C-alpha positions as CSV (number, residue, x, y, z in Angstrom):
1,M,-5.0,-23.1,20.4
2,N,-3.4,-19.8,19.7
3,D,-5.5,-16.6,19.0
4,I,-4.9,-16.7,15.2
5,A,-6.0,-20.4,15.0
6,R,-9.0,-19.7,17.3
7,F,-10.1,-16.9,14.9
8,Q,-9.9,-19.2,12.0
9,N,-12.0,-21.9,13.6
10,D,-14.6,-19.4,15.0
11,H,-14.8,-17.6,11.7
12,S,-14.6,-20.6,9.3
13,T,-17.3,-20.3,6.4
14,S,-18.6,-22.3,3.7
15,K,-17.3,-21.4,0.2
16,S,-20.4,-19.2,-0.6
17,E,-21.0,-17.9,2.8
18,Q,-20.2,-14.3,3.4
19,M,-19.1,-12.8,7.0
20,P,-21.4,-10.2,8.6
21,V,-19.8,-6.8,8.5
22,S,-19.9,-3.9,10.8
23,E,-21.5,-0.4,10.0
24,P,-19.7,1.4,7.2
25,I,-16.8,3.9,8.5
26,A,-18.3,7.3,8.8
27,K,-17.3,9.6,5.7
28,P,-19.0,12.9,6.1
29,G,-18.7,14.6,2.9
30,Q,-15.8,12.4,1.3
31,T,-15.5,9.6,-0.8
32,M,-12.0,7.9,0.2
33,R,-11.9,4.3,0.7
34,H,-10.4,2.3,3.8
35,A,-8.4,-0.8,3.8
36,V,-5.5,-2.5,5.7
37,C,-2.2,-3.9,4.6
38,N,-2.3,-7.6,4.7
39,E,1.2,-8.5,5.9
40,L,0.1,-7.5,9.6
41,F,-2.0,-10.8,9.4
42,G,1.1,-13.0,9.1
43,A,0.6,-16.6,8.1
44,M,-3.3,-16.4,8.5
45,E,-5.3,-17.8,5.6
46,F,-5.9,-15.1,3.1
47,E,-9.8,-16.0,3.3
48,T,-9.6,-15.2,7.0
49,Q,-7.8,-12.0,6.4
50,C,-10.5,-10.9,4.1
51,A,-13.1,-11.9,6.6
52,I,-11.6,-9.9,9.3
53,A,-11.0,-6.7,7.3
54,A,-14.6,-6.8,6.0
55,E,-16.0,-7.6,9.7
56,H,-14.5,-4.4,10.7
57,G,-15.9,-2.2,8.0
58,M,-12.9,-2.1,5.7
59,Q,-13.7,-1.7,2.1
60,G,-10.5,-3.4,0.5
61,L,-7.4,-5.2,1.2
62,E,-3.9,-4.0,0.3
63,I,-1.5,-7.0,-0.6
64,A,2.2,-7.5,-0.3
65,P,2.8,-9.7,-3.1
66,Y,5.1,-12.1,-1.4
67,T,2.2,-13.1,0.7
68,I,0.2,-14.5,-2.3
69,A,3.1,-15.6,-4.5
70,D,3.1,-19.2,-5.7
71,D,6.4,-21.1,-5.7
72,R,8.1,-19.5,-8.8
73,F,6.5,-15.7,-8.1
74,L,4.7,-16.3,-11.6
75,F,1.5,-14.8,-10.4
76,L,-0.4,-16.8,-13.2
77,P,-4.0,-15.7,-13.7
78,S,-5.2,-19.2,-12.3
79,H,-3.3,-18.9,-9.1
80,V,-4.5,-15.2,-8.6
81,A,-8.0,-16.1,-9.3
82,R,-8.2,-17.7,-5.8
83,F,-7.2,-14.2,-4.1
84,R,-9.9,-12.1,-6.1
85,T,-12.7,-14.6,-5.3
86,A,-11.8,-14.4,-1.5
87,L,-11.7,-10.3,-1.7
88,E,-15.4,-10.7,-3.6
89,R,-16.9,-13.0,-1.4
90,Q,-16.6,-10.6,1.6
91,G,-17.6,-7.5,-0.6
92,L,-13.9,-6.4,-0.5
93,S,-12.0,-4.6,-3.4
94,F,-8.3,-5.2,-4.2
95,A,-6.7,-1.8,-3.0
96,G,-3.1,-2.4,-4.4
97,F,0.3,-4.0,-4.1
98,H,3.2,-2.5,-1.9
99,W,6.6,-4.2,-0.8
100,L,6.8,-4.8,-4.6
101,L,10.5,-6.1,-4.8
102,T,10.9,-7.6,-1.3
103,K,10.8,-11.2,-2.5
104,P,12.2,-13.0,-4.4
105,E,15.8,-12.0,-3.6
106,G,17.9,-10.1,-6.1
107,M,15.4,-7.3,-7.3
108,R,17.3,-3.9,-7.5
109,L,16.1,-1.3,-9.7
110,T,19.2,1.1,-9.4
111,S,21.8,-2.0,-9.7
112,A,25.1,-1.3,-11.6
113,D,24.3,-4.5,-13.3
114,A,21.9,-3.8,-16.3
115,E,20.5,-7.4,-16.3
116,E,19.6,-7.1,-12.6
117,R,17.8,-3.8,-13.3
118,E,16.0,-5.3,-16.2
119,K,15.0,-8.5,-14.1
120,A,13.4,-6.1,-11.4
121,V,11.6,-4.4,-14.4
122,R,10.1,-7.9,-15.8
123,F,9.1,-8.5,-12.3
124,L,7.2,-5.3,-11.8
125,L,5.5,-5.9,-15.2
126,R,4.4,-9.2,-13.9
127,L,3.0,-7.5,-11.0
128,V,1.2,-5.0,-13.1
129,D,-0.7,-8.2,-14.6
130,A,-1.5,-9.6,-11.4
131,A,-2.9,-6.4,-10.1
132,A,-5.2,-6.3,-13.4
133,E,-6.3,-9.9,-12.6
134,L,-7.5,-8.5,-9.2
135,G,-9.1,-5.7,-10.7
136,G,-6.5,-3.1,-11.2
137,G,-5.0,-0.8,-8.6
138,D,-2.2,1.1,-7.1
139,L,1.5,-0.4,-6.9
140,V,3.3,1.5,-4.1
141,L,7.0,1.8,-4.9
142,G,8.9,1.8,-1.5
143,G,11.5,-0.8,-1.0
144,P,14.7,1.0,0.2
145,K,16.9,-2.0,-0.3
146,Q,15.8,-2.3,-3.9
147,R,16.4,1.3,-4.7
148,N,19.2,2.7,-2.9
149,A,22.2,4.0,-4.6
150,I,25.1,1.7,-3.8
151,S,28.6,2.3,-5.0
152,P,29.6,2.5,-7.8
153,V,26.2,3.9,-8.5
154,T,26.0,7.5,-7.4
155,T,22.7,9.1,-6.2
156,S,22.0,10.9,-9.3
157,K,22.6,7.8,-11.5
158,A,20.3,5.7,-9.2
159,I,17.4,8.4,-9.6
160,G,18.1,8.1,-13.4
161,Y,17.8,4.3,-13.4
162,L,14.7,4.6,-11.4
163,I,13.1,6.9,-13.6
164,D,13.9,4.5,-16.7
165,A,12.3,1.9,-14.9
166,M,9.2,3.8,-14.1
167,R,9.1,4.9,-17.6
168,K,9.0,1.4,-18.8
169,V,6.4,-0.2,-16.4
170,G,4.2,2.9,-16.0
171,I,3.1,2.8,-19.7
172,H,2.0,-1.0,-19.0
173,A,0.4,0.1,-15.7
174,K,-1.8,2.8,-17.4
175,A,-2.9,0.3,-20.0
176,N,-3.9,-2.1,-17.2
177,K,-6.1,0.5,-15.0
178,C,-3.1,0.5,-12.6
179,R,-0.7,3.1,-11.6
180,F,2.8,3.1,-9.7
181,C,3.0,5.3,-6.7
182,V,6.4,6.8,-6.0
183,E,6.9,6.4,-2.1
184,A,9.0,9.0,-0.3
185,L,11.2,7.4,2.2
186,P,13.0,9.2,5.1
187,K,17.1,9.2,5.1
188,N,17.0,6.7,7.6
189,Q,15.6,4.2,5.3
190,S,16.9,5.1,1.9
191,N,19.6,7.5,0.1
192,I,17.2,8.6,-2.6
193,I,14.0,10.2,-2.9
194,N,13.3,11.2,0.8
195,T,10.5,14.0,0.4
196,L,7.4,14.5,-1.7
197,A,9.2,17.3,-3.5
198,E,11.7,14.7,-4.6
199,S,9.2,12.0,-5.6
200,R,7.4,15.0,-7.7
201,M,10.7,15.2,-9.9
202,V,10.4,11.5,-10.5
203,I,6.8,11.4,-11.4
204,E,7.2,14.5,-13.5
205,A,10.0,13.0,-15.3
206,C,7.8,10.1,-16.3
207,D,5.2,12.3,-18.1
208,D,2.1,11.1,-16.4
209,Q,2.7,7.6,-17.9
210,G,0.9,5.7,-15.2
211,V,3.1,6.9,-12.5
212,T,2.1,9.1,-9.6
213,G,2.7,9.7,-5.9
214,M,1.5,8.7,-2.3
215,F,1.5,10.0,1.3
216,D,2.7,7.9,4.3
217,F,2.6,9.5,7.7
218,H,5.3,7.4,8.9
219,N,7.7,8.5,6.0
220,T,7.5,12.3,6.7
221,L,10.7,12.4,8.9
222,D,12.5,14.7,6.6
223,E,9.8,17.0,5.8
224,I,9.6,20.2,7.2
225,E,5.8,21.4,6.8
226,S,2.9,19.5,8.8
227,W,1.0,16.6,7.4
228,Q,-1.9,19.0,6.4
229,T,0.1,21.3,4.3
230,L,2.0,18.5,2.7
231,I,-1.2,17.1,1.9
232,A,-2.6,20.4,0.4
233,D,0.7,21.4,-1.5
234,N,0.9,17.8,-3.1
235,R,-2.9,17.1,-3.8
236,D,-2.0,16.6,-7.4
237,I,0.5,13.6,-6.9
238,I,-1.1,12.1,-3.8
239,S,-3.1,9.0,-5.2
240,H,-2.8,6.8,-2.2
241,V,-2.4,7.0,1.5
242,H,-0.6,4.8,4.1
243,V,-1.8,5.4,7.7
244,N,0.7,4.6,10.6
245,T,2.3,6.4,13.7
246,M,5.8,7.7,13.3
247,A,7.1,4.6,15.1
248,G,5.3,2.4,12.6
249,G,2.4,1.1,14.5
250,V,-1.4,1.6,14.6
251,P,-2.8,4.9,15.8
252,T,-5.4,4.8,18.4
253,A,-8.6,6.7,19.1
254,A,-6.5,8.8,21.6
255,D,-4.5,10.0,18.6
256,A,-7.3,11.1,16.6
257,D,-7.0,14.8,17.4
258,R,-3.4,14.8,15.7
259,Y,-4.7,13.2,12.4
260,R,-7.7,14.8,12.0
261,P,-6.5,18.0,10.3
262,A,-4.7,15.8,7.5
263,F,-8.0,13.7,6.9
264,G,-10.0,16.7,6.7
265,Q,-7.3,18.1,4.0
266,L,-7.9,14.8,2.2
267,V,-11.5,15.6,2.2
268,E,-10.9,19.3,1.1
269,N,-8.8,17.8,-1.8
270,D,-11.7,15.8,-2.8
271,Y,-9.5,12.6,-2.5
272,T,-11.2,9.4,-3.7
273,G,-8.1,7.1,-3.4
274,W,-7.3,4.2,-0.8
275,V,-6.2,5.2,2.7
276,S,-4.5,1.9,4.0
277,L,-3.4,0.9,7.5
278,E,0.3,-0.3,7.2
279,I,2.3,-1.1,10.3
280,F,5.7,-2.5,10.7
281,T,5.3,-5.2,13.0
282,S,3.9,-8.6,13.1
283,P,1.3,-8.5,15.9
284,H,0.3,-11.3,18.1
285,D,-3.4,-10.6,17.6
286,P,-4.0,-9.2,14.1
287,E,-7.6,-8.8,14.6
288,S,-7.1,-6.4,17.6
289,I,-5.1,-4.1,15.3
290,V,-7.8,-3.9,12.8
291,R,-10.1,-3.3,15.5
292,T,-8.0,-0.7,17.1
293,Y,-7.7,1.0,13.4
294,R,-11.3,0.9,13.1
295,A,-11.8,2.7,16.4
296,F,-9.4,5.2,15.4
297,L,-11.2,6.0,12.0
298,D,-14.4,6.3,14.0
299,S,-13.0,8.8,16.3
300,V,-11.3,10.9,13.3
301,W,-14.6,11.0,11.4
302,N,-17.1,11.2,14.0
303,N,-15.7,14.3,15.7
304,R,-15.1,16.4,12.7
């Protein structure tokens, strides 16, 4: 029996049983909420993912839509209900969607083909409806392949297409207690929107219609300022946070000193949003990653 199967066997519960959870994460003077992104769990059953997150003190689970999609990617309420129930049984909240357009294939917001752009917009509207069914939340717009400027589309044209799309979906998001968070991606991933300043341009062009920003530690490669300064200077647009190392892994307790000023700035900002672990590997033992992340958070907060 492999590690994942062993965990599922050891942690199997009846439909009404709730797993015991660890002590809440220390939160001196702050009200931010902690979560993990669920693609790190691989093919593990969603109910088991929730059990692990709750057992290690997380307050929510952030979801890559393709991990819970039905065969036709319709996200009908009857299908989504299973996942809301699983979250609620473990005392968790929906922390949002990310990797929005990874699957199904063929979703590009900046395509030269108007029908292809519209197809992507329709899918994002469907994701807003699914997010609303899960309780409402953030939809993080990263997806380099789905937003890059590819010839004959110029960079400026691609940004224009992206703004047009965000205006369309943002209004629907706002009406459903959701919001889109434009994610800056470094130049080694995307050829548009590489810094928080550039993401601000898109956000402001959308006139506060359900479109805001986010901060991802891993994606600051092209920034000049420190994490703390970036968070301080962009407090008005940072509505969601992804935690990871610059290599895309999970930070450990030994890394806490480096991250503590940034977390302290979030407290100073009175930040109340989600702080989610997002890594870019498929670990053999997902629970050990969540355990490591919890130890990192405890070290960050308990030594403030």
